[in-house]
BABATOR-429563 format. One record per residue: residue number from 1; residue in one letter; x, y, z of N, C-alpha, C in turn. Coordinates in pm, 1 decimal. Example, Ala and Ser with C-alpha at 12.3 -4.5 7.8 and 13.67 -1.06 7.14 Angstrom:
2
<atom resi="1" resn="a" n_c1="1319.0" n_c2="-569.0" n_c3="780.0" ca_c1="1230.0" ca_c2="-450.0" ca_c3="780.0" c_c1="1320.0" c_c2="-330.0" c_c3="780.0"/>
<atom resi="2" resn="s" n_c1="1285.0" n_c2="-225.0" n_c3="708.0" ca_c1="1367.0" ca_c2="-106.0" ca_c3="714.0" c_c1="1290.0" c_c2="3.0" c_c3="787.0"/>
***
This chain:
88
<atom resi="1" resn="m" n_c1="1554.0" n_c2="641.3" n_c3="-1967.1" ca_c1="1451.3" ca_c2="575.6" ca_c3="-1887.8" c_c1="1334.7" c_c2="540.8" c_c3="-1981.1"/>
<atom resi="2" resn="s" n_c1="1269.3" n_c2="430.7" n_c3="-1953.4" ca_c1="1158.5" ca_c2="384.2" ca_c3="-2036.8" c_c1="1029.7" c_c2="459.1" c_c3="-2004.4"/>
<atom resi="3" resn="k" n_c1="938.1" n_c2="455.9" n_c3="-2098.2" ca_c1="806.2" ca_c2="515.2" ca_c3="-2075.0" c_c1="732.4" c_c2="439.4" c_c3="-1965.4"/>
<atom resi="4" resn="r" n_c1="754.8" n_c2="308.7" n_c3="-1958.4" ca_c1="693.2" ca_c2="227.6" ca_c3="-1853.0" c_c1="743.2" c_c2="274.8" c_c3="-1716.3"/>
<atom resi="5" resn="s" n_c1="870.5" n_c2="306.3" n_c3="-1705.6" ca_c1="925.7" ca_c2="358.6" ca_c3="-1580.0" c_c1="865.5" c_c2="493.7" c_c3="-1545.6"/>
<atom resi="6" resn="d" n_c1="843.8" n_c2="576.6" n_c3="-1647.4" ca_c1="780.3" ca_c2="706.4" ca_c3="-1623.6" c_c1="639.4" c_c2="688.9" c_c3="-1568.0"/>
<atom resi="7" resn="l" n_c1="565.8" n_c2="593.2" n_c3="-1623.5" ca_c1="430.8" ca_c2="564.9" ca_c3="-1572.9" c_c1="436.2" c_c2="517.5" c_c3="-1428.0"/>
<atom resi="8" resn="w" n_c1="533.7" n_c2="431.6" n_c3="-1398.1" ca_c1="549.9" ca_c2="383.2" ca_c3="-1260.9" c_c1="581.1" c_c2="499.2" c_c3="-1167.5"/>
<atom resi="9" resn="d" n_c1="668.4" n_c2="588.3" n_c3="-1209.8" ca_c1="704.2" ca_c2="702.3" ca_c3="-1125.7" c_c1="582.7" c_c2="789.7" c_c3="-1094.9"/>
<atom resi="10" resn="a" n_c1="497.2" n_c2="811.0" n_c3="-1193.4" ca_c1="376.1" ca_c2="890.4" ca_c3="-1171.2" c_c1="284.8" c_c2="821.1" c_c3="-1070.7"/>
<atom resi="11" resn="f" n_c1="270.5" n_c2="689.0" n_c3="-1085.2" ca_c1="188.6" ca_c2="612.3" ca_c3="-991.2" c_c1="251.0" c_c2="616.6" c_c3="-850.9"/>
<atom resi="12" resn="a" n_c1="382.4" n_c2="600.9" n_c3="-844.5" ca_c1="451.1" ca_c2="603.7" ca_c3="-715.1" c_c1="430.6" c_c2="738.1" c_c3="-645.3"/>
<atom resi="13" resn="r" n_c1="430.2" n_c2="846.9" n_c3="-721.8" ca_c1="402.6" ca_c2="977.9" ca_c3="-661.5" c_c1="261.0" c_c2="982.4" c_c3="-604.2"/>
<atom resi="14" resn="s" n_c1="166.3" n_c2="921.2" n_c3="-674.5" ca_c1="28.5" ca_c2="916.1" ca_c3="-624.0" c_c1="20.9" c_c2="835.3" c_c3="-494.7"/>
<atom resi="15" resn="v" n_c1="93.8" n_c2="724.6" n_c3="-488.7" ca_c1="96.7" ca_c2="643.0" ca_c3="-366.4" c_c1="159.8" c_c2="722.9" c_c3="-253.2"/>
<atom resi="16" resn="r" n_c1="271.2" n_c2="790.2" n_c3="-282.2" ca_c1="338.9" ca_c2="870.9" ca_c3="-179.8" c_c1="246.0" c_c2="979.3" c_c3="-126.7"/>
<atom resi="17" resn="d" n_c1="172.9" n_c2="1047.2" n_c3="-216.8" ca_c1="79.4" ca_c2="1151.6" ca_c3="-173.7" c_c1="-31.3" c_c2="1092.3" c_c3="-86.8"/>
<atom resi="18" resn="h" n_c1="-81.4" n_c2="974.8" n_c3="-125.4" ca_c1="-184.8" ca_c2="908.1" ca_c3="-45.8" c_c1="-132.3" c_c2="877.4" c_c3="95.3"/>
<atom resi="19" resn="i" n_c1="-10.1" n_c2="826.5" n_c3="102.8" ca_c1="48.4" ca_c2="794.7" ca_c3="233.4" c_c1="62.5" c_c2="921.2" c_c3="317.1"/>
<atom resi="20" resn="n" n_c1="117.9" n_c2="1026.9" n_c3="257.9" ca_c1="141.4" ca_c2="1150.9" ca_c3="331.8" c_c1="12.8" c_c2="1223.7" c_c3="369.5"/>
<atom resi="21" resn="d" n_c1="-86.0" n_c2="1222.7" n_c3="279.0" ca_c1="-207.5" ca_c2="1302.2" ca_c3="300.9" c_c1="-317.1" c_c2="1227.2" c_c3="375.2"/>
<atom resi="22" resn="y" n_c1="-318.0" n_c2="1095.1" n_c3="368.5" ca_c1="-426.9" ca_c2="1016.8" ca_c3="427.3" c_c1="-378.4" c_c2="922.0" c_c3="536.1"/>
<atom resi="23" resn="t" n_c1="-284.1" n_c2="836.1" n_c3="500.1" ca_c1="-244.9" ca_c2="728.4" ca_c3="591.1" c_c1="-174.2" c_c2="781.0" c_c3="716.1"/>
<atom resi="24" resn="v" n_c1="-72.6" n_c2="863.1" n_c3="697.8" ca_c1="4.2" ca_c2="911.5" ca_c3="813.3" c_c1="-82.2" c_c2="995.0" c_c3="907.6"/>
<atom resi="25" resn="p" n_c1="-161.7" n_c2="1090.7" n_c3="856.5" ca_c1="-245.4" ca_c2="1165.9" ca_c3="951.4" c_c1="-344.4" c_c2="1078.0" c_c3="1027.7"/>
<atom resi="26" resn="q" n_c1="-392.6" n_c2="972.5" n_c3="962.9" ca_c1="-493.8" ca_c2="888.0" ca_c3="1026.7" c_c1="-434.3" c_c2="781.4" c_c3="1117.9"/>
<atom resi="27" resn="y" n_c1="-321.1" n_c2="723.8" n_c3="1077.6" ca_c1="-267.4" ca_c2="607.4" ca_c3="1149.7" c_c1="-129.9" c_c2="628.3" c_c3="1210.4"/>
<atom resi="28" resn="g" n_c1="-66.4" n_c2="739.8" n_c3="1184.8" ca_c1="68.0" ca_c2="762.8" ca_c3="1235.3" c_c1="172.8" c_c2="726.5" c_c3="1131.4"/>
<atom resi="29" resn="d" n_c1="298.0" n_c2="745.4" n_c3="1169.3" ca_c1="409.0" ca_c2="725.4" ca_c3="1076.4" c_c1="505.5" c_c2="621.4" c_c3="1130.9"/>
<atom resi="30" resn="y" n_c1="579.4" n_c2="561.1" n_c3="1041.3" ca_c1="682.3" ca_c2="462.3" ca_c3="1074.2" c_c1="782.8" c_c2="523.4" c_c3="1169.3"/>
<atom resi="31" resn="p" n_c1="824.3" n_c2="460.0" n_c3="1270.9" ca_c1="796.6" ca_c2="322.4" ca_c3="1311.2" c_c1="688.1" c_c2="310.7" c_c3="1418.0"/>
<atom resi="32" resn="d" n_c1="613.0" n_c2="417.9" n_c3="1436.3" ca_c1="513.7" ca_c2="419.2" ca_c3="1544.7" c_c1="370.2" c_c2="410.6" c_c3="1494.9"/>
<atom resi="33" resn="d" n_c1="348.2" n_c2="353.6" n_c3="1377.8" ca_c1="213.1" ca_c2="343.5" ca_c3="1324.6" c_c1="156.3" c_c2="203.2" c_c3="1344.5"/>
<atom resi="34" resn="l" n_c1="28.5" n_c2="190.7" n_c3="1317.7" ca_c1="-38.3" ca_c2="62.1" ca_c3="1335.3" c_c1="13.7" c_c2="-44.3" c_c3="1239.9"/>
<atom resi="35" resn="l" n_c1="63.6" n_c2="-2.1" n_c3="1124.6" ca_c1="111.0" ca_c2="-97.3" ca_c3="1024.6" c_c1="231.4" c_c2="-177.8" c_c3="1073.8"/>
<atom resi="36" resn="e" n_c1="303.4" n_c2="-125.6" n_c3="1168.7" ca_c1="419.0" ca_c2="-199.0" ca_c3="1220.8" c_c1="378.0" c_c2="-325.4" c_c3="1294.8"/>
<atom resi="37" resn="e" n_c1="252.1" n_c2="-332.3" n_c3="1336.1" ca_c1="203.1" ca_c2="-453.2" ca_c3="1402.4" c_c1="167.2" c_c2="-561.7" c_c3="1301.9"/>
<atom resi="38" resn="f" n_c1="159.5" n_c2="-525.7" n_c3="1173.2" ca_c1="124.5" ca_c2="-620.8" ca_c3="1068.1" c_c1="245.0" c_c2="-705.3" c_c3="1030.0"/>
<atom resi="39" resn="s" n_c1="219.1" n_c2="-831.1" n_c3="997.8" ca_c1="321.0" ca_c2="-916.4" ca_c3="936.3" c_c1="305.8" c_c2="-902.9" c_c3="785.1"/>
<atom resi="40" resn="a" n_c1="397.5" n_c2="-962.4" n_c3="710.9" ca_c1="384.0" ca_c2="-965.6" ca_c3="564.9" c_c1="252.9" c_c2="-1033.0" c_c3="526.9"/>
<atom resi="41" resn="e" n_c1="218.6" n_c2="-1138.4" n_c3="597.6" ca_c1="94.3" ca_c2="-1210.4" ca_c3="569.3" c_c1="-28.3" c_c2="-1121.8" c_c3="593.3"/>
<atom resi="42" resn="n" n_c1="-26.1" n_c2="-1041.8" n_c3="699.0" ca_c1="-136.8" ca_c2="-948.5" ca_c3="724.2" c_c1="-150.3" c_c2="-848.0" c_c3="610.3"/>
<atom resi="43" resn="c" n_c1="-37.5" n_c2="-801.7" n_c3="558.7" ca_c1="-40.4" ca_c2="-707.5" ca_c3="446.6" c_c1="-101.1" c_c2="-772.1" c_c3="323.0"/>
<atom resi="44" resn="v" n_c1="-66.0" n_c2="-896.9" n_c3="296.8" ca_c1="-121.5" ca_c2="-968.1" ca_c3="181.0" c_c1="-272.5" c_c2="-986.0" c_c3="199.0"/>
<atom resi="45" resn="r" n_c1="-315.9" n_c2="-1014.5" n_c3="319.1" ca_c1="-460.5" ca_c2="-1026.7" ca_c3="344.1" c_c1="-532.2" c_c2="-894.3" c_c3="316.5"/>
<atom resi="46" resn="a" n_c1="-469.3" n_c2="-784.0" n_c3="354.4" ca_c1="-528.8" ca_c2="-652.9" ca_c3="326.9" c_c1="-537.4" c_c2="-629.1" c_c3="176.0"/>
<atom resi="47" resn="i" n_c1="-434.3" n_c2="-668.6" n_c3="103.8" ca_c1="-435.8" ca_c2="-657.1" ca_c3="-42.2" c_c1="-552.7" c_c2="-736.8" c_c3="-98.1"/>
<atom resi="48" resn="e" n_c1="-568.4" n_c2="-859.3" n_c3="-51.1" ca_c1="-678.0" ca_c2="-945.0" ca_c3="-98.3" c_c1="-813.5" c_c2="-880.9" c_c3="-72.9"/>
<atom resi="49" resn="k" n_c1="-828.2" n_c2="-815.1" n_c3="41.1" ca_c1="-953.8" ca_c2="-747.8" ca_c3="75.3" c_c1="-987.2" c_c2="-642.0" c_c3="-29.5"/>
<atom resi="50" resn="y" n_c1="-888.7" n_c2="-560.3" n_c3="-64.3" ca_c1="-913.9" ca_c2="-454.4" ca_c3="-161.9" c_c1="-931.2" c_c2="-509.8" c_c3="-302.5"/>
<atom resi="51" resn="v" n_c1="-864.2" n_c2="-617.0" n_c3="-335.8" ca_c1="-881.7" ca_c2="-679.5" ca_c3="-466.6" c_c1="-1024.3" c_c2="-734.6" c_c3="-478.6"/>
<atom resi="52" resn="r" n_c1="-1071.2" n_c2="-801.7" n_c3="-373.7" ca_c1="-1207.5" ca_c2="-856.8" ca_c3="-376.4" c_c1="-1313.1" c_c2="-746.8" c_c3="-388.1"/>
<atom resi="53" resn="r" n_c1="-1283.7" n_c2="-631.1" n_c3="-334.8" ca_c1="-1378.3" ca_c2="-519.7" ca_c3="-335.7" c_c1="-1383.9" c_c2="-449.3" c_c3="-471.3"/>
<atom resi="54" resn="y" n_c1="-1285.5" n_c2="-474.2" n_c3="-556.4" ca_c1="-1277.5" ca_c2="-404.3" ca_c3="-684.6" c_c1="-1407.2" c_c2="-420.5" c_c3="-764.3"/>
<atom resi="55" resn="g" n_c1="-1459.4" n_c2="-307.3" n_c3="-810.4" ca_c1="-1580.0" ca_c2="-308.1" ca_c3="-891.7" c_c1="-1709.2" c_c2="-319.6" c_c3="-814.3"/>
<atom resi="56" resn="k" n_c1="-1700.5" n_c2="-331.1" n_c3="-683.1" ca_c1="-1821.1" ca_c2="-350.5" ca_c3="-602.2" c_c1="-1856.1" c_c2="-228.7" c_c3="-517.4"/>
<atom resi="57" resn="n" n_c1="-1768.5" n_c2="-130.0" n_c3="-514.0" ca_c1="-1794.1" ca_c2="-11.5" ca_c3="-433.1" c_c1="-1847.0" c_c2="98.4" c_c3="-524.0"/>
<atom resi="58" resn="s" n_c1="-1958.9" n_c2="155.6" n_c3="-488.0" ca_c1="-2023.2" ca_c2="253.2" ca_c3="-575.8" c_c1="-1974.4" c_c2="396.6" c_c3="-554.3"/>
<atom resi="59" resn="r" n_c1="-1886.7" n_c2="419.0" n_c3="-458.0" ca_c1="-1838.6" ca_c2="555.4" ca_c3="-434.7" c_c1="-1743.2" c_c2="595.4" c_c3="-546.7"/>
<atom resi="60" resn="p" n_c1="-1762.0" n_c2="711.9" n_c3="-603.8" ca_c1="-1674.1" ca_c2="756.7" ca_c3="-711.9" c_c1="-1528.6" c_c2="766.8" c_c3="-666.2"/>
<atom resi="61" resn="g" n_c1="-1438.7" n_c2="716.5" n_c3="-748.0" ca_c1="-1296.4" ca_c2="724.2" ca_c3="-718.3" c_c1="-1245.4" c_c2="619.5" c_c3="-621.8"/>
<atom resi="62" resn="q" n_c1="-1333.6" n_c2="539.8" n_c3="-564.4" ca_c1="-1291.3" ca_c2="443.0" ca_c3="-462.6" c_c1="-1200.5" c_c2="334.9" c_c3="-520.6"/>
<atom resi="63" resn="a" n_c1="-1227.2" n_c2="291.6" n_c3="-643.8" ca_c1="-1144.6" ca_c2="186.6" ca_c3="-703.4" c_c1="-1000.1" c_c2="234.1" c_c3="-718.9"/>
<atom resi="64" resn="q" n_c1="-981.2" n_c2="357.6" n_c3="-761.2" ca_c1="-844.7" ca_c2="408.1" ca_c3="-773.7" c_c1="-779.8" c_c2="424.5" c_c3="-636.7"/>
<atom resi="65" resn="l" n_c1="-855.2" n_c2="470.6" n_c3="-540.5" ca_c1="-802.6" ca_c2="482.9" ca_c3="-404.3" c_c1="-761.1" c_c2="346.1" c_c3="-351.3"/>
<atom resi="66" resn="d" n_c1="-841.3" n_c2="245.0" n_c3="-378.3" ca_c1="-807.1" ca_c2="109.8" ca_c3="-334.8" c_c1="-677.8" c_c2="61.8" c_c3="-400.3"/>
<atom resi="67" resn="m" n_c1="-653.0" n_c2="100.5" n_c3="-525.6" ca_c1="-528.0" ca_c2="61.7" ca_c3="-591.9" c_c1="-407.5" c_c2="124.5" c_c3="-520.3"/>
<atom resi="68" resn="l" n_c1="-423.0" n_c2="246.8" n_c3="-471.5" ca_c1="-315.2" ca_c2="309.7" ca_c3="-395.3" c_c1="-290.2" c_c2="234.1" c_c3="-265.5"/>
<atom resi="69" resn="k" n_c1="-398.5" n_c2="191.9" n_c3="-201.1" ca_c1="-386.3" ca_c2="114.4" ca_c3="-77.1" c_c1="-318.8" c_c2="-19.6" c_c3="-104.1"/>
<atom resi="70" resn="i" n_c1="-355.4" n_c2="-84.3" n_c3="-214.2" ca_c1="-293.4" ca_c2="-211.7" ca_c3="-250.8" c_c1="-143.2" c_c2="-193.0" c_c3="-270.2"/>
<atom resi="71" resn="a" n_c1="-105.4" n_c2="-87.7" n_c3="-341.0" ca_c1="37.3" ca_c2="-62.8" ca_c3="-365.2" c_c1="111.9" c_c2="-38.7" c_c3="-234.4"/>
<atom resi="72" resn="h" n_c1="49.8" n_c2="36.0" n_c3="-144.0" ca_c1="114.5" ca_c2="62.7" ca_c3="-15.6" c_c1="131.5" c_c2="-66.2" c_c3="64.5"/>
<atom resi="73" resn="y" n_c1="26.0" n_c2="-146.1" n_c3="71.9" ca_c1="37.1" ca_c2="-273.4" ca_c3="143.4" c_c1="138.5" c_c2="-366.0" c_c3="76.3"/>
<atom resi="74" resn="a" n_c1="145.1" n_c2="-363.8" n_c3="-57.3" ca_c1="242.6" ca_c2="-448.4" ca_c3="-127.6" c_c1="385.3" c_c2="-406.4" c_c3="-91.8"/>
<atom resi="75" resn="s" n_c1="409.7" n_c2="-276.9" n_c3="-85.6" ca_c1="545.0" ca_c2="-232.0" ca_c3="-50.0" c_c1="579.3" c_c2="-271.0" c_c3="93.5"/>
<atom resi="76" resn="e" n_c1="480.7" n_c2="-263.8" n_c3="181.2" ca_c1="505.2" ca_c2="-303.6" ca_c3="320.4" c_c1="525.4" c_c2="-454.4" c_c3="331.5"/>
<atom resi="77" resn="a" n_c1="448.7" n_c2="-532.5" n_c3="257.3" ca_c1="468.3" ca_c2="-678.0" ca_c3="257.5" c_c1="608.7" c_c2="-710.9" c_c3="208.8"/>
<atom resi="78" resn="y" n_c1="651.4" n_c2="-645.4" n_c3="103.2" ca_c1="785.3" ca_c2="-666.7" ca_c3="48.1" c_c1="892.8" c_c2="-635.7" c_c3="152.7"/>
<atom resi="79" resn="r" n_c1="878.2" n_c2="-521.1" n_c3="220.1" ca_c1="975.1" ca_c2="-481.8" ca_c3="323.1" c_c1="975.6" c_c2="-581.9" c_c3="438.3"/>
<atom resi="80" resn="k" n_c1="857.3" n_c2="-619.5" n_c3="483.0" ca_c1="847.6" ca_c2="-711.5" ca_c3="596.4" c_c1="899.5" c_c2="-850.3" c_c3="561.1"/>
<atom resi="81" resn="m" n_c1="878.0" n_c2="-894.5" n_c3="437.6" ca_c1="934.2" ca_c2="-1023.2" ca_c3="394.2" c_c1="1086.3" c_c2="-1019.6" c_c3="402.6"/>
<atom resi="82" resn="g" n_c1="1144.6" n_c2="-907.7" n_c3="361.2" ca_c1="1289.8" ca_c2="-894.1" ca_c3="371.3" c_c1="1336.8" c_c2="-897.6" c_c3="515.4"/>
<atom resi="83" resn="e" n_c1="1264.1" n_c2="-829.8" n_c3="603.5" ca_c1="1298.9" ca_c2="-830.2" ca_c3="745.7" c_c1="1285.1" c_c2="-970.2" c_c3="803.9"/>
<atom resi="84" resn="e" n_c1="1178.4" n_c2="-1041.2" n_c3="765.0" ca_c1="1157.9" ca_c2="-1177.7" ca_c3="816.2" c_c1="1266.9" c_c2="-1271.5" c_c3="765.4"/>
<atom resi="85" resn="n" n_c1="1310.0" n_c2="-1252.9" n_c3="641.0" ca_c1="1419.2" ca_c2="-1335.6" ca_c3="585.9" c_c1="1551.6" c_c2="-1306.3" c_c3="654.1"/>
<atom resi="86" resn="d" n_c1="1572.8" n_c2="-1179.5" n_c3="692.1" ca_c1="1697.0" ca_c2="-1143.1" ca_c3="760.0" c_c1="1706.6" c_c2="-1208.9" c_c3="897.7"/>
<atom resi="87" resn="k" n_c1="1592.1" n_c2="-1235.8" n_c3="959.7" ca_c1="1590.6" ca_c2="-1296.4" ca_c3="1092.8" c_c1="1623.0" c_c2="-1446.2" c_c3="1088.2"/>
<atom resi="88" resn="t" n_c1="1600.4" n_c2="-1508.0" n_c3="972.1" ca_c1="1623.0" ca_c2="-1652.6" ca_c3="962.7" c_c1="1760.0" c_c2="-1685.2" c_c3="909.7"/>
***
């Protein structure tokens, strides 16, 4: 396995922990969470929101937290795009 893959795996673990420790307790879990109401386009809009906020939030650690949120929304957009393609 490549070192780049190892870095990705470490990041993926951070995203998984964020989902388990923050997102699920606050919003519920698949398939009964609020995110299921989002389309792929809604997920991309959420990504754009966090990208625009980068460097503008003064709370310590917020930029890294936003990167975890971006990754989560990106994975959901990817999944939903596949589901939307399967319907057509």
